[in-house]
N, C-alpha and C positions, 0 to 999 in steps of 0.2 A: 774372429771377432764377431760379437753379437750385434745385430742391427738394433738401433734405438727405436723404441716405440714412442709415438706422439702422445698417447693418453693411456691412463690406467682404467678407463671407463669400461663398462660391460661391453662385451663384443656385440656389435650391431648398433650401438648407440651413436647416432651421428653427432659430429662436432659442430655442425653448422645447420641452423634452421632457416627456412625460407622467410619466416616472419615471426612476430611475437606470439601469435596465436598457435602456430605449430610448435614453437619453443615451449609454450605452456603445456601443450599436450604431451610432448616428448619427454621433457625434463621435469615437469611438475612445478615449474616456477610461475607463480601467478602473474597475469598480465600487469596488474597494478604495480608489482615489484619491478617488472621490466621497464615500465614507463618511468618509474621513479629513478631507476638506475640511468636510463637514457637522459632524463632531464638533468641529472647531476653529473653528467659528463663521462659515463662509463664507456670504455673503448670497445665494447663487445658488439656495438651496433654499427654495421657498415653496409651501405647500399641496400638498406631494407632487410638485410639478413642479420641473424643473431648468432654470435660465436659463443660457444658454451664455456670454454676455459676462462676467458676474461670476465665473463658475466659471473661465474661462480667465485672467482677471486675477488671481484668487486663486492659481491654480496657478503663474503666473509669479512672484508675490511669495514663494511658499513652496516653491520647487523643491527646496531642500536637505532640508526636512522630509519631502517626498514620496518622496525617494529611499529613505529608511529604510522607508517604508510599502510601496513596491513590492518591496523586498528581502524583507521579512517575508512578503508575499503569495506570492512565489516559493518561500520556504521552506515555507509551508503547503501549496503544491501538491506539493512533493517529499514531504512527510509523507503526503499523500493517495496519492501513487504508491506509497510503501512499504507502506501499509495494503492497497492493491489487490494488490500482489505477495504479501504475507503471506497474504491471503485466497485467492489463486490456488493457493498451495502447500498450504494447508489443504484446499481442494477436491480438488486432485490426490491428496493423501494419502487422503482419504475415498473417492475413486473407486477407488484401488488397494485399499484395505481391503475395499470391497464386492466387487470382482472376485476378490480372494483368498478371501473367504468363499464366493463362488459356485463356487470351484474352478477358476477360469480360469488361475491361476498354480500351477505345480507345481515341485517341486525339480528342478534340472538333474541330469544324471548325476554331475557332480563333487560337487554338494551331497549327493546321496544316498550317494556313496562316503564323504564326510566324516562323515555321520551314522552309517554302518555302522562306520567306524573308531572313532568316538567311543563307540559302543555297546560295541564289543569292549573298548576301554580301560576303560570304566566297569565292565564285568563282571569284568575282572581285578583292578581296584582294589577292587571290592566284596568279592571273595573274600579278598584280603589284609586289608582293613580289618575285615571281619566276623570274621575269625579273631582279630583283636586287639581286638575290641569297640569299634571306632571307626566304627560305622555312621553316626553323626551327622555325622562329618567327610565321609564319602562322600556323604551326601545333600546337604550344603551345597555340595560341589564340583559335583555334578550340576546342582543348581539354578543355580549361578553360570554354568556353561557353557551351559546351556539359555537362560538370560537373555541371555548375550552373543550367542548365535545368533539369538535373537528380535529383537535390536536392530540387525540388519544394515541397510544402506542400501536404500532403495527403488530399484527399477529406473528407469532414466532414461526419460523420455517417448519413445515411438517404439521403444523396445527391446523385445525379446521375452524 
């Protein structure tokens, strides 16, 4: 009489994993799927260990429900990617500000010409406005223009 085998798995594939992380590595079942199975009452989880056969049987029975879990996990990953991109932009901005404070960035010749032109225009406006006692209007205009110049775009990475 032939002895009965417990599993038709590949030789050397363990039937019990020590935890969900090792189960994901050994069997290729994502941790999000394992967590969903455990939360929905799958009997594969005992004493912190994961049993392969009950988990696979549960996954086959609940494939439709797991599709939503995997989709949500993918969306969470994309949210994490967006957070990483936002952080990279903030770091780049901080590095640029630091370099600007150190004097590594200076105005180009065109920007210097714009500043000189603006200064000349401001002086002419100041004369006419001050003659008419509208100095406050002049100051507001100057601050508005300076504010607009201060909020120009940062140079692109790699640009000089």
